[in-house]
C-alpha positions in Angstrom: 24.5 125.3 10.7 23.3 122.0 12.1 20.4 120.1 10.4 18.4 117.7 12.4 17.7 114.4 10.6 14.5 112.7 11.4 14.8 109.0 11.5 12.4 106.1 12.1 13.5 103.8 14.8 13.0 100.1 14.0 11.4 98.1 16.7 10.4 94.5 17.1 12.4 91.3 16.7 15.7 91.7 15.0 19.0 93.4 15.6 18.5 97.0 16.5 20.9 99.5 14.9 21.8 101.2 18.2 22.7 98.1 20.2 26.3 97.3 21.1 27.9 94.3 19.4 27.4 92.1 22.5 23.7 93.0 22.6 23.4 92.3 18.8 25.0 88.9 19.2 22.7 88.1 22.2 19.6 89.2 20.2 20.7 87.1 17.2 21.1 84.1 19.5 17.6 84.7 20.9 16.1 84.9 17.4 17.8 81.7 16.2 16.8 79.9 19.4 13.2 81.0 19.0 13.1 79.9 15.4 14.6 76.4 16.2 12.1 76.0 19.1 9.1 76.9 17.0 10.2 74.8 14.0 10.8 71.8 16.4 7.3 72.1 17.7 5.8 72.5 14.3 7.7 69.4 13.0 6.5 67.2 15.8 2.9 68.3 15.4 3.1 67.8 11.6 4.4 64.3 11.9 1.8 63.4 14.6 -0.9 64.5 12.2 0.8 62.5 9.4 0.7 59.4 11.5 -3.0 60.0 12.4 -4.0 60.5 8.8 -2.0 57.5 7.6 -3.8 55.4 10.3 -7.1 56.6 9.0 -6.1 55.9 5.4 -5.0 52.4 6.5 -8.3 51.7 8.2 -10.4 53.0 5.3 -8.4 51.1 2.6 -11.0 48.3 2.6 -8.6 45.7 1.6 -7.5 47.5 -1.6 -3.8 46.6 -2.0 -2.7 49.9 -3.5 -4.4 52.0 -0.9 -3.1 49.7 1.8 0.5 50.0 0.5 0.2 53.8 0.2 -1.2 54.1 3.8 1.6 51.8 5.1 4.2 54.0 3.4 2.7 57.1 4.8 2.6 55.6 8.3 6.2 54.5 8.1 7.3 57.9 6.8 5.3 59.7 9.5 6.8 57.6 12.3 10.3 57.9 10.9 9.9 61.7 10.6 8.7 61.9 14.2 11.6 59.8 15.4 14.1 61.8 13.4 12.6 65.1 14.7 12.8 64.0 18.3 16.4 62.7 17.9 17.4 66.0 16.4 15.8 67.9 19.3 17.6 65.7 21.9 20.9 66.0 20.1 20.5 69.8 19.9 19.7 69.8 23.6 22.7 67.6 24.4 25.1 69.8 22.4 23.7 73.0 24.0 24.1 71.4 27.5 27.7 70.4 26.7 28.4 73.9 25.4 27.1 75.5 28.6 23.7 76.8 27.5 20.8 76.1 29.9 17.2 75.4 29.0 17.6 76.0 25.3 14.3 74.3 24.5 12.3 75.8 27.3 9.1 76.5 25.3 7.4 78.6 28.0 10.4 81.0 28.0 10.5 81.0 24.2 6.8 82.0 23.9 7.2 84.6 26.7 10.1 86.2 24.8 8.0 86.3 21.6 5.2 88.0 23.5 2.7 85.1 23.1 
């Protein structure tokens, strides 16, 4: 006697149980690439806002030495974070290019794959 087993098929992002090992690897690569792309964009936007807010704090310090020094530190950290983020993105793109991947940081393709 054969019993039918009802199962729920998982859908969405992630590695699907029925995929072949090659498809699973390709899906994992897509997920990692999408995460890196989104986090890179978020980091750049975050540090741009940090620079803007630090500039505002610098202008509104009204000559107070402690506020001025705090704003100067925030401005330096924001610019440094932005530079480090951009350098990391370009080094990642260079390594991907040397490894044979093409357009690893194509944001339009990333957002289309995520359905946005």
